[in-house]
C-alpha beads as a LAMMPS data file, in Angstrom:
LAMMPS data file: protein, C-alpha beads

401 atoms
400 bonds

1 atom types
1 bond types

-500.0 500.0 xlo xhi
-500.0 500.0 ylo yhi
-500.0 500.0 zlo zhi

Masses

1 110.0

Atoms # bond

1 1 1 -0.188 0.211 0.269
2 1 1 2.680 2.140 0.627
3 1 1 4.312 1.739 -2.183
4 1 1 1.416 1.930 -4.336
5 1 1 1.226 5.620 -3.115
6 1 1 4.923 6.235 -3.755
7 1 1 4.326 5.480 -6.990
8 1 1 1.237 7.641 -7.633
9 1 1 2.709 10.630 -5.593
10 1 1 5.705 9.915 -8.055
11 1 1 3.112 10.080 -11.350
12 1 1 1.335 13.304 -10.277
13 1 1 5.024 14.816 -9.642
14 1 1 6.381 14.261 -12.394
15 1 1 3.351 15.067 -14.152
16 1 1 3.196 18.636 -13.066
17 1 1 7.170 18.785 -13.943
18 1 1 6.210 18.199 -17.257
19 1 1 3.263 21.093 -17.696
20 1 1 5.857 23.481 -16.482
21 1 1 9.034 22.434 -19.495
22 1 1 6.833 22.097 -22.080
23 1 1 6.028 26.071 -22.417
24 1 1 9.450 26.296 -21.556
25 1 1 10.909 24.153 -24.396
26 1 1 8.424 25.518 -27.199
27 1 1 9.762 28.432 -26.944
28 1 1 13.103 27.264 -27.826
29 1 1 11.979 25.256 -31.039
30 1 1 11.036 28.401 -33.037
31 1 1 14.717 29.347 -34.693
32 1 1 16.115 32.683 -35.277
33 1 1 16.662 33.489 -38.992
34 1 1 16.739 35.443 -41.505
35 1 1 15.953 34.001 -45.299
36 1 1 16.200 35.239 -49.211
37 1 1 14.105 33.331 -51.540
38 1 1 16.190 32.685 -54.785
39 1 1 12.626 34.377 -56.635
40 1 1 13.064 37.080 -53.687
41 1 1 15.387 39.559 -56.200
42 1 1 14.562 41.931 -58.829
43 1 1 16.555 44.609 -60.044
44 1 1 15.514 48.109 -60.949
45 1 1 18.505 48.911 -63.720
46 1 1 17.936 50.745 -67.110
47 1 1 20.287 50.049 -70.344
48 1 1 20.552 46.511 -68.444
49 1 1 22.599 43.989 -70.994
50 1 1 20.994 40.639 -71.413
51 1 1 24.633 38.697 -70.854
52 1 1 24.929 40.189 -67.010
53 1 1 23.542 38.230 -64.216
54 1 1 22.116 39.977 -61.273
55 1 1 24.582 39.566 -59.324
56 1 1 26.875 41.275 -61.793
57 1 1 27.141 45.201 -61.183
58 1 1 28.739 47.305 -64.032
59 1 1 29.278 51.480 -64.327
60 1 1 26.151 52.033 -66.126
61 1 1 24.073 50.254 -62.943
62 1 1 26.003 52.918 -60.692
63 1 1 25.406 55.378 -62.662
64 1 1 22.272 55.448 -63.576
65 1 1 20.903 55.198 -59.623
66 1 1 19.905 51.403 -60.003
67 1 1 18.681 49.679 -57.101
68 1 1 17.730 45.992 -56.334
69 1 1 14.939 44.818 -54.415
70 1 1 15.074 42.128 -51.172
71 1 1 12.008 40.293 -49.973
72 1 1 13.709 38.772 -47.340
73 1 1 11.351 36.139 -44.635
74 1 1 11.900 36.402 -40.592
75 1 1 11.163 33.719 -38.350
76 1 1 11.625 33.151 -34.246
77 1 1 11.961 36.796 -33.322
78 1 1 11.206 38.857 -30.774
79 1 1 12.463 42.692 -30.381
80 1 1 14.596 42.423 -32.836
81 1 1 16.238 44.962 -34.857
82 1 1 16.356 43.983 -38.673
83 1 1 19.804 45.670 -40.272
84 1 1 21.290 46.088 -44.343
85 1 1 24.881 45.868 -44.446
86 1 1 27.361 45.671 -47.352
87 1 1 30.895 44.777 -47.347
88 1 1 32.994 41.580 -46.454
89 1 1 32.090 39.730 -42.968
90 1 1 30.007 42.122 -41.934
91 1 1 28.210 39.794 -39.125
92 1 1 31.102 40.371 -37.750
93 1 1 30.950 43.397 -35.363
94 1 1 34.033 45.057 -35.110
95 1 1 33.620 45.213 -38.981
96 1 1 30.770 47.017 -38.425
97 1 1 32.127 49.263 -35.781
98 1 1 34.907 50.293 -37.781
99 1 1 32.916 50.574 -41.506
100 1 1 36.189 52.927 -42.979
101 1 1 38.629 50.051 -42.495
102 1 1 37.154 47.212 -42.689
103 1 1 34.332 48.656 -45.753
104 1 1 31.590 47.583 -44.233
105 1 1 28.460 49.865 -44.702
106 1 1 25.272 49.877 -43.735
107 1 1 22.219 50.616 -45.709
108 1 1 19.709 52.600 -44.436
109 1 1 18.533 52.497 -40.418
110 1 1 17.773 49.717 -39.156
111 1 1 14.410 48.050 -39.290
112 1 1 12.144 47.260 -36.365
113 1 1 11.155 43.549 -36.515
114 1 1 7.388 43.681 -35.851
115 1 1 6.032 41.128 -38.609
116 1 1 7.226 38.064 -40.396
117 1 1 7.491 38.922 -43.751
118 1 1 8.597 42.433 -43.814
119 1 1 7.908 44.957 -46.971
120 1 1 10.036 45.063 -49.502
121 1 1 13.716 46.176 -49.399
122 1 1 14.780 48.211 -51.736
123 1 1 19.212 48.657 -52.029
124 1 1 20.537 51.664 -54.122
125 1 1 23.477 50.290 -55.872
126 1 1 25.493 53.979 -54.758
127 1 1 25.007 51.877 -51.607
128 1 1 26.645 49.026 -52.079
129 1 1 29.513 50.646 -53.443
130 1 1 29.471 53.407 -50.886
131 1 1 33.040 52.870 -49.899
132 1 1 33.989 51.119 -52.720
133 1 1 33.486 54.326 -54.814
134 1 1 32.162 57.088 -51.949
135 1 1 29.605 57.679 -54.022
136 1 1 27.524 59.458 -51.146
137 1 1 30.988 60.553 -49.585
138 1 1 32.434 64.025 -47.912
139 1 1 35.430 65.219 -48.390
140 1 1 37.432 67.700 -45.444
141 1 1 39.743 70.438 -45.954
142 1 1 40.007 73.844 -45.194
143 1 1 38.284 76.605 -47.524
144 1 1 39.953 79.738 -49.057
145 1 1 40.861 82.589 -46.695
146 1 1 38.749 85.564 -47.305
147 1 1 39.962 88.325 -50.373
148 1 1 42.166 90.806 -49.305
149 1 1 40.125 94.778 -49.863
150 1 1 41.140 96.835 -52.084
151 1 1 42.230 99.758 -52.553
152 1 1 39.549 103.589 -52.084
153 1 1 37.988 104.474 -54.914
154 1 1 37.733 108.255 -56.071
155 1 1 34.102 110.243 -54.929
156 1 1 33.065 113.671 -56.967
157 1 1 36.967 113.954 -58.314
158 1 1 38.653 113.286 -54.925
159 1 1 41.242 111.590 -54.555
160 1 1 39.943 107.627 -53.241
161 1 1 42.373 106.341 -50.540
162 1 1 44.045 103.811 -50.831
163 1 1 44.066 101.503 -48.084
164 1 1 44.913 97.725 -48.399
165 1 1 42.414 95.088 -47.381
166 1 1 43.267 93.101 -44.928
167 1 1 43.907 89.383 -45.125
168 1 1 41.721 86.957 -44.555
169 1 1 41.590 84.624 -42.255
170 1 1 41.402 80.183 -42.870
171 1 1 39.130 78.890 -44.213
172 1 1 37.115 76.182 -42.046
173 1 1 36.159 72.179 -42.835
174 1 1 34.170 72.118 -45.616
175 1 1 31.731 68.952 -46.423
176 1 1 30.883 68.226 -49.854
177 1 1 29.707 65.205 -51.997
178 1 1 31.748 63.347 -54.763
179 1 1 30.359 64.659 -57.609
180 1 1 28.646 62.695 -60.240
181 1 1 31.321 62.221 -63.180
182 1 1 33.508 60.307 -59.787
183 1 1 30.480 58.925 -57.801
184 1 1 30.754 55.878 -58.981
185 1 1 34.276 55.668 -60.307
186 1 1 36.360 52.336 -57.955
187 1 1 38.794 53.776 -55.995
188 1 1 40.865 50.549 -56.093
189 1 1 43.964 50.260 -59.152
190 1 1 42.752 46.831 -60.023
191 1 1 40.902 46.465 -63.443
192 1 1 39.474 42.962 -62.503
193 1 1 35.816 42.344 -61.208
194 1 1 35.188 42.892 -57.508
195 1 1 33.747 40.702 -55.012
196 1 1 30.614 42.317 -52.282
197 1 1 28.379 41.093 -50.080
198 1 1 25.092 42.602 -48.776
199 1 1 24.144 41.221 -45.565
200 1 1 20.435 40.634 -43.747
201 1 1 20.513 39.696 -40.121
202 1 1 18.853 40.521 -37.209
203 1 1 20.275 42.228 -34.335
204 1 1 19.681 42.738 -30.180
205 1 1 19.823 45.535 -28.467
206 1 1 23.718 45.357 -28.029
207 1 1 23.695 44.979 -31.263
208 1 1 24.912 41.367 -31.973
209 1 1 23.862 39.380 -34.556
210 1 1 20.961 36.994 -33.362
211 1 1 20.104 33.651 -35.370
212 1 1 21.050 32.785 -38.576
213 1 1 21.451 35.628 -41.357
214 1 1 21.447 35.900 -45.053
215 1 1 24.108 37.054 -47.086
216 1 1 23.489 38.065 -51.364
217 1 1 27.038 37.219 -52.911
218 1 1 27.492 39.785 -55.370
219 1 1 30.704 40.930 -57.804
220 1 1 31.477 44.492 -59.450
221 1 1 33.200 45.802 -62.246
222 1 1 33.097 49.978 -62.925
223 1 1 35.379 50.575 -65.889
224 1 1 36.723 48.953 -69.278
225 1 1 40.190 48.202 -70.246
226 1 1 42.354 51.175 -71.136
227 1 1 41.924 51.738 -75.134
228 1 1 44.459 50.983 -77.870
229 1 1 47.153 53.349 -77.572
230 1 1 47.861 52.954 -81.548
231 1 1 45.171 53.630 -83.541
232 1 1 45.463 53.969 -87.448
233 1 1 43.126 54.985 -90.260
234 1 1 43.301 53.911 -93.810
235 1 1 40.994 55.054 -96.588
236 1 1 37.733 52.646 -98.516
237 1 1 34.900 53.386 -99.968
238 1 1 31.783 54.560 -97.658
239 1 1 34.307 53.163 -94.965
240 1 1 37.429 53.905 -93.126
241 1 1 39.641 51.152 -92.248
242 1 1 40.491 51.192 -88.498
243 1 1 43.624 49.091 -87.120
244 1 1 44.591 48.936 -83.462
245 1 1 47.219 47.649 -81.333
246 1 1 48.727 48.176 -77.763
247 1 1 52.096 49.255 -77.327
248 1 1 52.899 47.685 -74.074
249 1 1 50.366 44.680 -73.577
250 1 1 47.550 44.764 -71.096
251 1 1 47.363 41.705 -69.927
252 1 1 43.926 42.436 -69.130
253 1 1 41.577 39.048 -69.442
254 1 1 38.091 41.004 -68.810
255 1 1 37.818 42.644 -72.916
256 1 1 35.848 41.723 -74.781
257 1 1 35.811 43.829 -77.499
258 1 1 36.367 47.160 -78.927
259 1 1 33.736 50.040 -80.428
260 1 1 34.861 52.484 -83.129
261 1 1 33.235 55.873 -82.912
262 1 1 32.682 58.811 -85.687
263 1 1 32.286 62.298 -85.772
264 1 1 30.160 62.829 -87.696
265 1 1 28.048 59.825 -87.005
266 1 1 27.334 57.377 -89.634
267 1 1 25.029 57.638 -92.492
268 1 1 23.180 60.803 -94.725
269 1 1 21.176 62.567 -92.124
270 1 1 24.477 63.312 -89.770
271 1 1 26.522 64.399 -92.185
272 1 1 24.158 66.920 -93.386
273 1 1 22.922 68.242 -89.890
274 1 1 26.673 68.555 -89.476
275 1 1 26.821 70.663 -92.352
276 1 1 29.570 68.856 -93.726
277 1 1 27.781 66.444 -96.812
278 1 1 29.649 66.767 -99.831
279 1 1 28.724 69.423 -102.667
280 1 1 31.161 68.302 -104.880
281 1 1 33.011 64.503 -105.441
282 1 1 36.012 66.126 -106.699
283 1 1 37.240 67.971 -103.777
284 1 1 38.858 66.155 -100.618
285 1 1 37.632 67.955 -97.429
286 1 1 40.306 68.938 -94.800
287 1 1 40.401 67.220 -91.629
288 1 1 39.283 68.949 -88.587
289 1 1 39.533 69.042 -84.739
290 1 1 36.718 66.515 -83.393
291 1 1 34.412 68.297 -79.937
292 1 1 32.288 65.225 -80.181
293 1 1 35.073 62.798 -79.564
294 1 1 37.326 63.586 -77.099
295 1 1 40.484 60.910 -75.608
296 1 1 40.221 59.784 -72.713
297 1 1 36.223 60.620 -72.277
298 1 1 33.489 58.193 -73.005
299 1 1 32.132 58.352 -76.169
300 1 1 28.175 59.360 -77.110
301 1 1 27.058 55.611 -77.951
302 1 1 24.906 56.907 -80.712
303 1 1 28.193 58.136 -82.808
304 1 1 29.116 54.481 -82.841
305 1 1 30.335 53.413 -86.083
306 1 1 31.551 49.909 -86.276
307 1 1 32.760 47.346 -83.723
308 1 1 35.423 44.560 -83.600
309 1 1 35.951 41.243 -81.103
310 1 1 38.033 40.391 -78.727
311 1 1 41.070 39.436 -80.805
312 1 1 40.754 41.085 -83.592
313 1 1 43.335 44.010 -84.666
314 1 1 41.208 46.271 -86.671
315 1 1 37.757 46.154 -88.433
316 1 1 35.844 48.856 -90.381
317 1 1 33.863 51.994 -89.652
318 1 1 31.261 51.779 -91.852
319 1 1 28.368 53.693 -92.857
320 1 1 30.110 56.766 -94.060
321 1 1 29.572 58.915 -96.654
322 1 1 32.671 59.214 -99.043
323 1 1 33.910 62.826 -99.463
324 1 1 33.267 63.709 -95.679
325 1 1 36.249 64.208 -93.198
326 1 1 35.646 61.568 -89.876
327 1 1 36.579 61.505 -86.739
328 1 1 37.500 58.007 -85.681
329 1 1 38.722 56.949 -81.987
330 1 1 38.410 53.320 -80.290
331 1 1 37.277 52.252 -76.906
332 1 1 36.671 48.515 -75.261
333 1 1 33.812 47.181 -73.836
334 1 1 34.479 44.443 -71.048
335 1 1 32.326 41.435 -69.800
336 1 1 30.804 43.479 -67.428
337 1 1 29.553 45.540 -70.619
338 1 1 31.347 48.465 -69.118
339 1 1 32.543 51.051 -72.070
340 1 1 35.604 52.180 -72.091
341 1 1 36.872 55.758 -72.835
342 1 1 38.574 56.734 -76.423
343 1 1 41.458 56.395 -77.885
344 1 1 43.603 59.464 -79.823
345 1 1 41.235 60.413 -82.410
346 1 1 41.963 60.133 -85.980
347 1 1 40.627 62.089 -89.060
348 1 1 40.055 60.258 -92.526
349 1 1 38.123 60.723 -95.688
350 1 1 36.468 57.863 -97.425
351 1 1 36.700 57.962 -101.129
352 1 1 35.641 55.460 -104.114
353 1 1 38.258 52.783 -104.561
354 1 1 38.316 52.514 -108.328
355 1 1 39.410 49.184 -109.823
356 1 1 41.927 48.067 -112.861
357 1 1 39.038 47.185 -115.090
358 1 1 36.991 49.804 -113.943
359 1 1 40.122 52.423 -115.074
360 1 1 40.623 50.605 -117.932
361 1 1 37.112 50.257 -119.263
362 1 1 36.999 53.912 -118.331
363 1 1 40.222 54.873 -120.503
364 1 1 37.789 53.446 -123.334
365 1 1 39.179 49.714 -123.258
366 1 1 37.268 47.281 -124.589
367 1 1 38.808 43.529 -123.513
368 1 1 36.538 41.437 -121.137
369 1 1 37.579 39.019 -118.755
370 1 1 38.763 40.986 -116.088
371 1 1 41.526 43.423 -115.251
372 1 1 44.106 41.075 -116.024
373 1 1 42.325 41.227 -119.879
374 1 1 43.647 43.905 -121.908
375 1 1 42.543 42.399 -125.756
376 1 1 39.936 39.722 -127.068
377 1 1 42.486 37.875 -129.311
378 1 1 44.649 35.340 -127.504
379 1 1 47.391 35.453 -129.724
380 1 1 49.149 38.787 -127.978
381 1 1 48.416 36.961 -124.993
382 1 1 50.763 33.718 -126.330
383 1 1 53.479 36.024 -126.994
384 1 1 53.204 38.249 -123.313
385 1 1 53.601 34.987 -121.651
386 1 1 56.094 33.715 -123.980
387 1 1 58.553 36.378 -122.950
388 1 1 57.728 36.263 -119.290
389 1 1 59.243 32.599 -119.767
390 1 1 62.426 33.392 -121.468
391 1 1 63.034 36.451 -119.145
392 1 1 63.140 34.038 -116.017
393 1 1 65.449 31.709 -117.789
394 1 1 67.849 34.480 -118.804
395 1 1 67.651 35.520 -115.930
396 1 1 68.772 32.368 -113.788
397 1 1 71.861 31.913 -116.742
398 1 1 73.432 34.735 -115.413
399 1 1 72.671 34.135 -111.535
400 1 1 74.456 30.617 -112.844
401 1 1 77.240 32.765 -114.286

Bonds

1 1 1 2
2 1 2 3
3 1 3 4
4 1 4 5
5 1 5 6
6 1 6 7
7 1 7 8
8 1 8 9
9 1 9 10
10 1 10 11
11 1 11 12
12 1 12 13
13 1 13 14
14 1 14 15
15 1 15 16
16 1 16 17
17 1 17 18
18 1 18 19
19 1 19 20
20 1 20 21
21 1 21 22
22 1 22 23
23 1 23 24
24 1 24 25
25 1 25 26
26 1 26 27
27 1 27 28
28 1 28 29
29 1 29 30
30 1 30 31
31 1 31 32
32 1 32 33
33 1 33 34
34 1 34 35
35 1 35 36
36 1 36 37
37 1 37 38
38 1 38 39
39 1 39 40
40 1 40 41
41 1 41 42
42 1 42 43
43 1 43 44
44 1 44 45
45 1 45 46
46 1 46 47
47 1 47 48
48 1 48 49
49 1 49 50
50 1 50 51
51 1 51 52
52 1 52 53
53 1 53 54
54 1 54 55
55 1 55 56
56 1 56 57
57 1 57 58
58 1 58 59
59 1 59 60
60 1 60 61
61 1 61 62
62 1 62 63
63 1 63 64
64 1 64 65
65 1 65 66
66 1 66 67
67 1 67 68
68 1 68 69
69 1 69 70
70 1 70 71
71 1 71 72
72 1 72 73
73 1 73 74
74 1 74 75
75 1 75 76
76 1 76 77
77 1 77 78
78 1 78 79
79 1 79 80
80 1 80 81
81 1 81 82
82 1 82 83
83 1 83 84
84 1 84 85
85 1 85 86
86 1 86 87
87 1 87 88
88 1 88 89
89 1 89 90
90 1 90 91
91 1 91 92
92 1 92 93
93 1 93 94
94 1 94 95
95 1 95 96
96 1 96 97
97 1 97 98
98 1 98 99
99 1 99 100
100 1 100 101
101 1 101 102
102 1 102 103
103 1 103 104
104 1 104 105
105 1 105 106
106 1 106 107
107 1 107 108
108 1 108 109
109 1 109 110
110 1 110 111
111 1 111 112
112 1 112 113
113 1 113 114
114 1 114 115
115 1 115 116
116 1 116 117
117 1 117 118
118 1 118 119
119 1 119 120
120 1 120 121
121 1 121 122
122 1 122 123
123 1 123 124
124 1 124 125
125 1 125 126
126 1 126 127
127 1 127 128
128 1 128 129
129 1 129 130
130 1 130 131
131 1 131 132
132 1 132 133
133 1 133 134
134 1 134 135
135 1 135 136
136 1 136 137
137 1 137 138
138 1 138 139
139 1 139 140
140 1 140 141
141 1 141 142
142 1 142 143
143 1 143 144
144 1 144 145
145 1 145 146
146 1 146 147
147 1 147 148
148 1 148 149
149 1 149 150
150 1 150 151
151 1 151 152
152 1 152 153
153 1 153 154
154 1 154 155
155 1 155 156
156 1 156 157
157 1 157 158
158 1 158 159
159 1 159 160
160 1 160 161
161 1 161 162
162 1 162 163
163 1 163 164
164 1 164 165
165 1 165 166
166 1 166 167
167 1 167 168
168 1 168 169
169 1 169 170
170 1 170 171
171 1 171 172
172 1 172 173
173 1 173 174
174 1 174 175
175 1 175 176
176 1 176 177
177 1 177 178
178 1 178 179
179 1 179 180
180 1 180 181
181 1 181 182
182 1 182 183
183 1 183 184
184 1 184 185
185 1 185 186
186 1 186 187
187 1 187 188
188 1 188 189
189 1 189 190
190 1 190 191
191 1 191 192
192 1 192 193
193 1 193 194
194 1 194 195
195 1 195 196
196 1 196 197
197 1 197 198
198 1 198 199
199 1 199 200
200 1 200 201
201 1 201 202
202 1 202 203
203 1 203 204
204 1 204 205
205 1 205 206
206 1 206 207
207 1 207 208
208 1 208 209
209 1 209 210
210 1 210 211
211 1 211 212
212 1 212 213
213 1 213 214
214 1 214 215
215 1 215 216
216 1 216 217
217 1 217 218
218 1 218 219
219 1 219 220
220 1 220 221
221 1 221 222
222 1 222 223
223 1 223 224
224 1 224 225
225 1 225 226
226 1 226 227
227 1 227 228
228 1 228 229
229 1 229 230
230 1 230 231
231 1 231 232
232 1 232 233
233 1 233 234
234 1 234 235
235 1 235 236
236 1 236 237
237 1 237 238
238 1 238 239
239 1 239 240
240 1 240 241
241 1 241 242
242 1 242 243
243 1 243 244
244 1 244 245
245 1 245 246
246 1 246 247
247 1 247 248
248 1 248 249
249 1 249 250
250 1 250 251
251 1 251 252
252 1 252 253
253 1 253 254
254 1 254 255
255 1 255 256
256 1 256 257
257 1 257 258
258 1 258 259
259 1 259 260
260 1 260 261
261 1 261 262
262 1 262 263
263 1 263 264
264 1 264 265
265 1 265 266
266 1 266 267
267 1 267 268
268 1 268 269
269 1 269 270
270 1 270 271
271 1 271 272
272 1 272 273
273 1 273 274
274 1 274 275
275 1 275 276
276 1 276 277
277 1 277 278
278 1 278 279
279 1 279 280
280 1 280 281
281 1 281 282
282 1 282 283
283 1 283 284
284 1 284 285
285 1 285 286
286 1 286 287
287 1 287 288
288 1 288 289
289 1 289 290
290 1 290 291
291 1 291 292
292 1 292 293
293 1 293 294
294 1 294 295
295 1 295 296
296 1 296 297
297 1 297 298
298 1 298 299
299 1 299 300
300 1 300 301
301 1 301 302
302 1 302 303
303 1 303 304
304 1 304 305
305 1 305 306
306 1 306 307
307 1 307 308
308 1 308 309
309 1 309 310
310 1 310 311
311 1 311 312
312 1 312 313
313 1 313 314
314 1 314 315
315 1 315 316
316 1 316 317
317 1 317 318
318 1 318 319
319 1 319 320
320 1 320 321
321 1 321 322
322 1 322 323
323 1 323 324
324 1 324 325
325 1 325 326
326 1 326 327
327 1 327 328
328 1 328 329
329 1 329 330
330 1 330 331
331 1 331 332
332 1 332 333
333 1 333 334
334 1 334 335
335 1 335 336
336 1 336 337
337 1 337 338
338 1 338 339
339 1 339 340
340 1 340 341
341 1 341 342
342 1 342 343
343 1 343 344
344 1 344 345
345 1 345 346
346 1 346 347
347 1 347 348
348 1 348 349
349 1 349 350
350 1 350 351
351 1 351 352
352 1 352 353
353 1 353 354
354 1 354 355
355 1 355 356
356 1 356 357
357 1 357 358
358 1 358 359
359 1 359 360
360 1 360 361
361 1 361 362
362 1 362 363
363 1 363 364
364 1 364 365
365 1 365 366
366 1 366 367
367 1 367 368
368 1 368 369
369 1 369 370
370 1 370 371
371 1 371 372
372 1 372 373
373 1 373 374
374 1 374 375
375 1 375 376
376 1 376 377
377 1 377 378
378 1 378 379
379 1 379 380
380 1 380 381
381 1 381 382
382 1 382 383
383 1 383 384
384 1 384 385
385 1 385 386
386 1 386 387
387 1 387 388
388 1 388 389
389 1 389 390
390 1 390 391
391 1 391 392
392 1 392 393
393 1 393 394
394 1 394 395
395 1 395 396
396 1 396 397
397 1 397 398
398 1 398 399
399 1 399 400
400 1 400 401
């Protein structure tokens, strides 16, 4: 009886303890996590090429103020904040405390994690690249001192009092945003693509990462290889042959091709708009400088007049008009669809190319059979052939002697 009572008592205590432990155990089953579905990424980036993946960032993505939308999902959290960072190893708190050293930049403010599926987060490309380009950065420095005073001026004929102004004081610290021209230029000297990550994680009040986080891995390349430094332009009919090369091999493996640019652009309308359409086919115009093509500057895509492959050493600038003086330059493209700056600018004038047979017939010749024919009779050709053979034999005998 005593033993049975003890058994009943043990079971009662065990049941009570179980009712206490179960709720506590249920609380630990929820895993704090941030996830990013593969379908939860969409890009708003103009002029996007078809050959680029979503995780490849180029200069135009930044320059055109592109952005990427992320739809993350959260679970198992209470009282936490969602933060977004760009850089490398940003889950380490020390790297977020010293962002200028560790290349970790917080994008926007933290979002109070109060819902399981928060709204889509839009991340500007410039913010992803911020520390690599200082796209939104500031610069400190002393402004110029105040301008010294000038001498007095005369009034009503009286001589003015000549007084020298006081020296201006030192300027204060100025803060200025980076200009649009260099806001998307990589500050490093590398020509290869580089890695960068965007982190989404939950943090507590102490800024510690809680639970699992998600990383979106991307690569970026913001400049094309340098243009060829040796450019030559020949003469063709309604085209200009362009040859190019490097004095010293660049070793850049990202070159994806070469584009040719012309001023005026190809086509009749462009030549007429520029006022250089030829009035007299017998007059070859003189070349002059170009204001549209500047060596070392990015070209206007509307001036493109041809292209060549990555292994090429030349090609044709096409769609041109005979008798028009064209300025021509070359720029490289790379595998990230970046367009480089222009080479030195050359100038030439397309002209009709007349073949030998055309010149012969224009001069009154009546022979047929191509440019090697001077008569419809075969006898002269036979004698010419025999004469050639005899000349060769005589030359051999003289060499032997």
